[in-house]
Structures are given as C-alpha cells and as structure tokens.
VEXDREN-2710 file (C-alpha; in Angstrom, 1 decimal):
% VEXDREN-2710
k/r/px/py/pz
1/MET/0.0/0.0/0.0
2/ASN/1.3/3.4/-1.0
3/MET/1.0/6.2/1.6
4/LEU/-0.2/8.6/-1.0
5/ASP/-2.8/6.3/-2.7
6/PRO/-6.1/8.2/-3.4
7/ILE/-8.5/8.4/-0.5
8/ARG/-11.1/5.7/-1.2
9/GLY/-14.0/7.4/0.6
10/VAL/-15.1/9.1/3.8
11/ARG/-17.9/6.6/4.8
12/PRO/-17.3/4.5/7.9
13/GLY/-17.1/1.2/6.0
14/PRO/-16.9/-2.3/7.5
15/LEU/-14.7/-3.0/10.4
16/GLY/-11.7/-5.1/9.5
17/GLY/-8.1/-5.2/8.6
18/ALA/-8.5/-3.2/5.3
19/GLY/-10.4/-0.4/7.1
20/LEU/-7.8/-0.3/9.9
21/ALA/-4.9/-0.2/7.5
22/GLU/-6.5/2.6/5.6
23/ARG/-7.1/4.7/8.7
24/LEU/-3.6/4.1/10.0
25/ARG/-2.3/5.2/6.6
26/LEU/-4.3/8.3/6.6
27/THR/-3.3/9.1/10.2
28/GLY/0.3/8.9/9.1
29/VAL/-0.4/11.3/6.2
30/SER/-2.2/13.6/8.7
31/PHE/0.8/13.5/11.0
32/GLY/3.0/14.5/8.0
33/TYR/0.7/17.5/7.5
34/VAL/1.2/18.3/11.2
35/LEU/5.0/18.3/10.8
36/ALA/4.6/20.7/7.9
37/PHE/3.8/23.3/10.5
38/LEU/7.5/23.5/11.4
39/PRO/8.7/25.0/8.1
40/ALA/5.4/26.9/7.4
41/VAL/5.7/29.3/10.4
42/PRO/9.2/30.6/9.8
43/LEU/8.7/30.8/6.0
44/ALA/5.5/32.7/6.4
45/VAL/7.1/35.2/8.7
46/LEU/10.2/35.6/6.4
47/SER/8.0/35.9/3.3
48/LEU/6.2/38.9/4.8
49/LEU/9.5/40.4/6.1
50/ALA/10.9/40.1/2.6
51/VAL/8.1/42.2/1.2
52/VAL/8.3/44.8/4.0
53/LEU/12.1/45.1/3.8
54/GLY/12.1/45.2/0.0
55/VAL/11.9/49.0/0.1
56/VAL/15.3/49.1/1.6
57/GLY/16.8/46.3/-0.5
58/VAL/17.3/43.8/2.2
59/GLY/14.1/42.1/1.3
60/PHE/15.5/41.4/-2.2
61/VAL/18.3/39.3/-0.8
62/LEU/16.0/37.6/1.6
63/ALA/13.6/36.7/-1.2
64/PHE/16.3/34.7/-3.0
65/ALA/16.3/32.2/-0.1
66/VAL/12.7/32.4/1.0
67/VAL/10.9/32.1/-2.4
68/PRO/12.6/28.9/-3.6
69/ALA/12.2/27.3/-0.1
70/THR/8.5/28.2/-0.1
71/ALA/8.2/26.8/-3.6
72/ALA/9.8/23.5/-2.5
73/VAL/7.5/23.2/0.5
74/THR/4.4/24.0/-1.4
75/GLY/5.6/21.7/-4.2
76/VAL/5.5/18.8/-1.7
77/HIS/2.0/19.7/-0.6
78/ARG/0.9/19.9/-4.3
79/ARG/2.1/16.4/-4.9
80/VAL/0.7/14.9/-1.6
81/SER/-2.7/16.5/-2.0
82/GLY/-2.8/15.9/-5.7
83/GLU/-2.2/12.2/-5.3
84/LEU/-4.6/11.8/-2.3
85/LEU/-7.4/13.5/-4.4
86/ASP/-6.2/11.9/-7.7
87/ARG/-6.0/15.2/-9.4
88/ARG/-3.3/17.5/-10.6
89/VAL/-2.5/20.7/-8.6
90/PRO/-0.5/23.0/-10.9
91/ALA/1.9/25.6/-9.7
92/ALA/1.4/28.1/-12.6
93/TYR/4.2/30.4/-11.6
94/ALA/5.0/33.4/-13.8
95/ASP/7.8/32.6/-16.2
96/THR/11.1/34.3/-15.2
97/THR/13.1/32.9/-18.0
98/GLY/15.4/35.6/-19.4
99/VAL/14.5/38.0/-16.5
100/ASP/17.5/39.7/-14.9
101/VAL/18.4/38.1/-11.6
102/TRP/17.8/41.3/-9.5
103/ALA/14.5/41.9/-11.3
104/ARG/13.1/38.5/-10.4
105/PRO/11.8/39.6/-6.9
106/LEU/9.7/42.2/-8.6
107/ARG/8.2/39.5/-10.8
108/TRP/7.6/37.3/-7.7
109/VAL/5.8/40.1/-5.9
110/ALA/3.4/40.6/-8.9
111/ASP/2.8/36.8/-9.3
112/PRO/-0.6/35.7/-7.8
113/ALA/0.8/32.1/-7.6
114/ARG/3.6/33.2/-5.3
115/TRP/1.0/35.0/-3.0
116/ARG/-1.0/31.8/-3.0
117/ASP/2.1/30.0/-1.7
118/VAL/2.3/32.6/1.2
119/GLY/-1.4/32.2/1.9
120/PHE/-0.9/28.4/2.0
121/LEU/1.9/28.8/4.6
122/LEU/-0.4/30.9/6.8
123/PHE/-3.2/28.3/6.4
124/SER/-0.8/25.4/7.1
125/ALA/0.4/27.1/10.3
126/THR/-3.2/27.7/11.6
127/GLY/-6.4/26.0/10.4
128/GLY/-4.5/23.3/8.5
129/PHE/-2.6/22.4/11.6
130/LEU/-5.7/22.2/13.7
131/VAL/-7.5/19.9/11.2
132/SER/-4.5/17.6/10.7
133/VAL/-3.6/17.2/14.4
134/ILE/-6.9/15.6/15.3
135/PRO/-6.4/12.1/13.9
136/PRO/-2.9/11.4/15.4
137/VAL/-4.0/12.9/18.8
138/LEU/-7.2/10.7/18.9
139/LEU/-5.1/7.6/18.1
140/ALA/-2.3/8.5/20.5
141/LEU/-4.6/9.2/23.5
142/PRO/-5.3/5.6/24.5
143/ILE/-1.5/4.9/24.4
144/VAL/-0.8/7.9/26.6
145/TYR/-3.5/7.0/29.1
146/LEU/-2.4/3.4/29.1
147/THR/1.1/4.5/29.9
148/GLY/-0.2/6.7/32.8
149/LEU/-2.3/3.8/34.1
150/ILE/0.8/1.5/34.1
151/VAL/2.9/4.2/35.9
152/ASP/0.1/5.3/38.4
153/PRO/-2.7/2.7/38.4
154/GLY/-5.3/5.1/39.9
155/PRO/-9.0/5.6/39.1
156/VAL/-8.4/8.8/37.1
157/TRP/-6.2/7.0/34.6
158/VAL/-8.7/4.2/34.4
159/VAL/-11.5/6.6/33.5
160/LEU/-9.3/8.4/31.0
161/PHE/-8.2/5.2/29.3
162/LEU/-11.6/3.7/29.1
163/GLY/-13.0/7.0/27.8
164/ALA/-10.3/7.1/25.1
165/LEU/-11.2/3.6/24.0
166/GLY/-14.9/4.1/24.2
167/LEU/-15.1/7.5/22.7
168/GLY/-11.8/8.5/21.2
169/LEU/-11.2/5.5/19.0
170/PRO/-14.7/5.5/17.4
171/VAL/-14.4/9.2/16.6
172/TRP/-10.9/8.5/15.2
173/TRP/-12.4/5.7/13.0
174/LEU/-15.2/7.8/11.7
175/ALA/-13.5/11.2/11.3
176/THR/-10.0/10.4/10.0
177/PRO/-10.9/9.9/6.3
178/ALA/-13.1/13.0/6.2
179/LEU/-10.5/15.1/8.0
180/VAL/-7.6/14.1/5.7
181/ARG/-9.8/14.6/2.6
182/ALA/-10.8/18.0/3.9
183/ARG/-7.2/19.0/4.5
184/ALA/-6.2/17.8/1.0
185/ARG/-9.1/19.7/-0.6
186/ALA/-8.2/22.8/1.3
187/ASP/-4.6/22.6/0.1
188/HIS/-5.8/22.1/-3.4
189/ARG/-8.2/25.1/-3.2
190/VAL/-5.5/27.4/-1.8
191/LEU/-2.6/26.3/-4.0
192/ALA/-4.5/25.9/-7.3
193/GLY/-6.5/29.1/-7.0
194/SER/-9.9/29.7/-8.4
195/ARG/-11.3/28.1/-11.5
196/VAL/-11.6/31.5/-13.1
197/ALA/-7.9/32.3/-12.5
198/GLU/-6.9/28.9/-13.9
199/LEU/-9.0/29.4/-17.0
200/GLU/-7.5/32.9/-17.5
201/ARG/-4.0/31.4/-17.2
202/ARG/-4.9/28.7/-19.7
203/VAL/-6.3/31.3/-22.1
204/GLU/-3.2/33.4/-21.8
205/GLN/-1.0/30.3/-22.3
206/VAL/-3.0/29.1/-25.3
207/THR/-2.7/32.6/-26.8
208/GLU/1.1/32.7/-26.4
209/THR/1.4/29.1/-27.7
210/ARG/-0.7/29.9/-30.8
211/ALA/1.4/33.0/-31.5
212/ALA/4.6/31.0/-31.1
213/GLY/3.2/28.2/-33.2
214/LEU/2.3/30.6/-36.0
215/ASP/5.7/32.2/-35.8
216/HIS/7.4/28.8/-36.0
217/SER/5.2/27.7/-38.9
218/ALA/5.9/30.9/-40.8
219/ALA/9.7/30.4/-40.2
220/GLU/9.4/26.8/-41.3
221/ILE/7.6/27.8/-44.5
222/ARG/10.3/30.5/-45.2
223/ARG/13.0/27.9/-44.6
224/ILE/11.4/25.4/-46.9
225/GLU/11.0/28.0/-49.6
226/ARG/14.6/29.1/-49.2
227/ASP/15.9/25.5/-49.3
228/LEU/13.8/24.7/-52.4
229/HIS/14.9/28.0/-54.1
230/ASP/18.6/27.6/-53.4
231/GLY/18.7/23.8/-53.8
232/ALA/16.3/21.8/-55.8
233/GLN/14.9/24.6/-57.9
234/ALA/18.3/25.9/-59.0
235/ARG/19.5/22.4/-59.8
236/MET/16.3/21.6/-61.9
237/ALA/16.8/24.9/-63.8
238/SER/20.3/23.8/-64.5
239/VAL/19.0/20.4/-65.7
240/GLY/16.7/22.2/-68.2
241/MET/19.4/24.3/-69.6
242/THR/21.9/21.4/-69.9
243/VAL/19.3/19.2/-71.7
244/GLY/18.5/22.1/-74.0
245/LEU/22.2/22.5/-74.9
246/ALA/22.6/18.8/-75.4
247/LYS/19.7/18.8/-77.8
248/LYS/21.4/21.4/-79.9
249/LEU/24.7/19.4/-79.9
250/LEU/23.1/16.1/-80.5
251/ALA/23.5/16.2/-84.4
252/SER/26.8/18.1/-84.6
253/ASP/28.7/16.7/-81.5
254/PRO/27.1/13.5/-80.1
255/GLU/29.9/12.9/-77.6
256/ALA/29.5/16.4/-76.1
257/ALA/25.7/15.9/-76.0
258/ASP/26.2/12.6/-74.2
259/ALA/28.4/14.2/-71.6
260/LEU/25.9/17.0/-71.1
261/LEU/23.1/14.4/-70.6
262/THR/25.2/12.6/-68.1
263/GLU/25.8/15.8/-66.3
264/ALA/22.0/16.6/-66.4
265/ARG/21.3/13.1/-64.9
266/ASP/23.7/13.7/-62.0
267/THR/22.2/17.1/-61.3
268/ALA/18.7/15.7/-61.3
269/MET/19.8/13.0/-58.8
270/ALA/21.4/15.8/-56.7
271/SER/18.2/17.8/-56.8
272/LEU/16.3/14.7/-55.7
273/ASP/18.6/14.4/-52.7
274/ASP/17.9/18.1/-51.9
275/LEU/14.1/17.4/-52.0
276/ARG/14.6/14.4/-49.7
277/SER/16.6/16.6/-47.3
278/VAL/13.8/19.1/-47.2
279/VAL/11.2/16.4/-46.6
280/ARG/13.4/14.8/-43.9
281/ASP/13.4/18.0/-41.9
282/ILE/9.6/18.1/-42.0
283/HIS/9.0/14.4/-41.1
284/PRO/12.0/12.1/-41.1
285/PRO/11.4/8.9/-43.1
286/VAL/12.8/6.7/-40.3
287/LEU/10.1/8.1/-38.0
288/ALA/7.4/7.1/-40.5
289/ASP/8.9/3.7/-41.0
290/ARG/10.0/2.7/-37.5
291/GLY/8.1/4.9/-35.1
292/LEU/9.5/7.0/-32.3
293/THR/11.5/4.3/-30.6
294/GLY/13.2/3.1/-33.8
295/ALA/13.8/6.7/-34.9
296/ILE/15.5/7.6/-31.7
297/GLU/17.6/4.4/-31.9
298/ALA/18.7/5.4/-35.4
299/LEU/19.4/8.9/-34.3
300/ALA/21.6/7.6/-31.4
301/MET/23.7/5.6/-33.8
302/SER/24.6/8.7/-35.8
303/ILE/25.8/10.6/-32.7
304/ALA/29.6/10.9/-32.2
305/LEU/29.6/9.4/-28.7
306/PRO/28.0/6.3/-27.1
307/VAL/24.3/6.8/-26.5
308/THR/22.2/4.3/-24.6
309/VAL/18.5/4.2/-25.6
310/ALA/15.8/2.7/-23.4
311/VAL/12.5/4.0/-24.9
312/ASN/9.3/2.0/-24.7
313/VAL/6.2/4.0/-25.7
314/GLY/4.0/1.0/-26.4
315/GLY/3.3/1.4/-30.1
316/ARG/2.7/4.3/-32.4
317/LEU/1.7/7.7/-31.3
318/PRO/0.0/10.5/-33.3
319/ASP/2.4/11.7/-36.0
320/PRO/2.6/15.4/-34.7
321/ILE/3.5/14.1/-31.2
322/GLU/6.2/11.7/-32.6
323/SER/7.7/14.4/-34.8
324/ALA/7.8/17.0/-32.0
325/ALA/9.3/14.4/-29.6
326/TYR/11.9/13.2/-32.1
327/PHE/13.2/16.7/-32.9
328/ALA/13.3/17.6/-29.2
329/VAL/15.5/14.5/-28.5
330/ALA/17.6/15.4/-31.6
331/GLU/18.2/18.9/-30.3
332/GLY/19.0/17.6/-26.8
333/LEU/21.6/15.2/-28.2
334/ALA/23.0/17.8/-30.5
335/ASN/23.5/20.1/-27.5
336/THR/25.3/17.3/-25.7
337/VAL/27.7/16.8/-28.6
338/LYS/28.3/20.6/-29.0
339/HIS/28.6/21.8/-25.5
340/ALA/28.6/19.1/-22.8
341/GLU/32.1/17.6/-23.2
342/ALA/30.4/14.3/-22.3
343/THR/31.8/10.8/-22.7
344/ARG/28.4/9.1/-22.9
345/ALA/24.7/10.0/-23.2
346/TYR/21.4/8.3/-22.8
347/VAL/17.7/8.6/-23.8
348/THR/14.9/7.0/-21.8
349/GLY/11.2/7.2/-22.5
350/SER/7.8/5.9/-21.5
351/HIS/4.1/6.5/-22.2
352/ASP/1.6/5.9/-19.4
353/GLY/-1.5/6.3/-21.5
354/THR/-1.9/10.0/-20.8
355/ARG/1.6/11.5/-21.1
356/LEU/4.7/10.9/-23.1
357/ARG/7.9/11.4/-21.0
358/LEU/11.4/11.4/-22.4
359/VAL/14.7/12.1/-20.7
360/VAL/17.9/13.0/-22.5
361/GLY/21.0/12.9/-20.2
362/ASP/24.8/13.0/-20.3
363/ASP/27.8/12.8/-17.9
364/GLY/29.2/16.1/-19.2
365/ARG/30.2/19.3/-17.5
366/GLY/26.7/20.7/-16.9
367/GLY/25.8/24.3/-16.7
368/ALA/23.2/24.1/-19.5
369/ASP/21.1/27.2/-19.8
370/ALA/17.4/26.6/-20.1
371/ALA/17.0/30.0/-21.8
372/GLY/19.6/29.1/-24.5
373/SER/18.6/28.9/-28.1
374/GLY/18.6/25.1/-28.3
375/LEU/16.6/24.4/-25.2
376/SER/14.2/27.3/-25.6
377/GLY/13.6/26.1/-29.2
378/ILE/12.6/22.7/-27.8
379/ALA/10.2/24.5/-25.4
380/ARG/8.7/26.5/-28.2
381/ARG/8.2/23.5/-30.3
382/LEU/6.5/21.5/-27.5
383/SER/4.4/24.4/-26.3
384/ALA/2.0/23.8/-29.2
385/PHE/1.2/20.5/-27.6
386/ASP/1.1/21.8/-24.0
387/GLY/4.4/20.0/-23.5
388/VAL/7.0/21.1/-21.0
389/VAL/10.8/20.9/-20.8
390/GLY/12.7/20.6/-17.5
391/VAL/16.4/21.1/-17.2
392/ASP/18.6/19.9/-14.4
393/SER/22.2/20.8/-15.1
394/PRO/24.3/21.9/-12.1
395/ALA/27.8/23.1/-12.7
396/GLY/30.1/20.0/-13.0
397/GLY/27.2/17.9/-14.3
398/PRO/25.5/15.7/-15.0
399/THR/22.7/17.2/-17.3
400/THR/19.2/15.8/-17.7
401/VAL/16.6/17.3/-20.0
402/THR/13.1/16.0/-19.2
403/ILE/10.4/16.3/-22.0
404/GLU/6.8/15.7/-21.1
405/ILE/3.9/15.9/-23.7
406/PRO/0.3/15.2/-23.0
407/CYS/-0.7/12.3/-25.2
408/PRO/-3.9/10.5/-24.2
409/THR/-4.6/7.2/-26.1
END
C-alpha cells in the first residue's frame, strides 16, 4: 500500500483489517501534515518580512532564499494533496526565463501564484494544523493514558483510558478519512487558486502558444521556400538548360551531347537528394517507417559518442507528437555533442497512456542554460502540444533534460 494512494472514501465502511490499514495510513499522512507546521511558520514570517524590507533592498536578498524554499515546501504539498485526491495541482508560476536576476523579486511580488504560496503557509500554520492534528491525537490518547495507568494505576487514569477507548477510537475511526480529505481539498483550493484564475491562465498560455506556433510555422515555410529555391529549384533549372544545350549538340557533336546528358542526370539526382533533405526536416522517413523508438535508436547511432536508448512508448503515437518528440530529442543530443564535453549520453522514455515522458541525459560538465537557443527552441516546439521541458544541469554535471507531452490514447 502506497502512503499517497487516493482516499477511497469518507464513509465508515466495514470493520476489519483493510479499514484499519486505511485509517492508519491516513493518520500517518495527517501526522505528516502536522510536521509541515514546522517550516510553514518561519517561512510565512520571512515571506512577509521580505516584502516589507524590500523597500530598503534587504528584502530582495532575503527573497532569493525564502521564495525557492517556499516553492519547495508547497511543491511537496501539491504532490501529496494531488495524489490523495487523484487530481493535478498545478503551480502556474509566472515565467522568469530571461529575466535579470535582480528583477526577479519584482516579478515574484506581482505573481498571484507566489502569493497563494504565502497564503498556504499561513493556512498550514493555523487552520490546516488544527484539522490535521486531530487524527494522530485521537489515536495517541489511548496509548498515553495506558502509559499513565501503568505508571500510576489510579482511578483517574482508568477513567481516561476507558474514555479514550470508548469515545476517542470510534471518533478516530469515523472522522479520519473525512479530515484528511478536507485537508487535501483545502490545500488544493489554496494552492491551485480559483477556477476562473486557472481558466484565465490557460487562455493566456494558449494565446502565447498559438502565436509561437504561428511564428514557428511561418519560419518553417520560409526555410522550406529558401531550401527549395537555393537547392532543388536551382538544380532543376540547370538540368533544363543542360538538356537544351545537349539537344542542340546532338547532331553536330554526339559525344559532347552525351556528356551533357550525363551531367544533367547527375544534377537531377542531386536535386532529388535536396528534396529528400527538405522532406526529412519536415517528417523524417525513419520516423514514419520505425516509429518514435526506432527513430531515436537510429538517431543515437549517428551521434559521435556512445548513446544508450531505453525507450518504450507501447506502439505508435500521433504523427505530430512523434515528430515533436523526435526533434526535441535530436536537439537535446545535439546540445550534448556541441557543449557538454560528455563521454556518454542516454535517452529514456515511456508513455503511461496519458503523457509521453522522455529524458535526455549525459555525464558532461553541466551548466546548460534553459534559456539558451537550443533548449528554448525545444520548449517553443513543445508548447504547441502543452508540452514542457525541465532542465537539471548543475555546474560540473550531469545534465538531464526532461520532456513531457500530454498524449492520451
């Protein structure tokens, strides 16, 4: 049994081992919520101090420690509450990519999601604590009173112990699932924000994604036009002129005409290669023939360092998803070869029925910049599919680039 399995229900249910195990599990979760009180109090105080002291500059420095720590704490609660409720609790922080380091606190102050984090800290240190402390206290009371009865076997301890068994344990049995669910739902409500705010964020994200997609499509069209104009079109025009000249020389100089026709044939074959190259950049033939797994394996074989591939996506995926994922992996491996100074790389991937997840990693020197042209290009390409890119690349390495694309089947 996983501690964070979804809560099965709040009804009493039949007495038995399964019901007892479920309530003990939820009591453990509730105790974890209680322990969250410890970081919530100082972080809430420091968050408010950072805002107040921001006018004198000290708050800016304090924010660089408090804001990431707060995001880490609330991130744990998003995961816990999300899994207990079997629903996703998004963070939806304002993007600070490309923002100057000293300008980030101003972006944080204006970000509603960061203020929701602060509100959650205050809730976790007050009402959340009171709700969560009830199940472990109700379960612990019989043990405490039994210990007192053993140490001092007087009538007071007998009454307390019997009262805890007769009243405390039934209340614990009945109330624990409802209290843990209430705490998880409250966390979700505070951290996720209102439905209207979420819809507004999604509309803004879709608008940005559409604009980026249109810009990318326009750039791709211009590139294809340029490649055709400078490559295949120029070669085919040359073929036409060469064949025309050969036709004129056919009667007077057959050998020269034959040489020109040979040249025209070679040029036509070269123009065909140009056309194949253009098509390959749109949708690689290996991707159409072998699917995403086979295409990544073929890609890895062409990289100038050892690449281990462990991708299992369980069959074919929609063509646009496969193409976006393939080019994202190709860009990630290209960055490894160009910048990482790595001795080996790897690509892993899986598809759980709702989301495609790929990881490109290496043992290089690290320090990859998520705002760089290569990684930001991957993010722009995937944004059209609501995909995301995560980069973990500390100085000294290693580097992992995680690609996730929603892909329900």
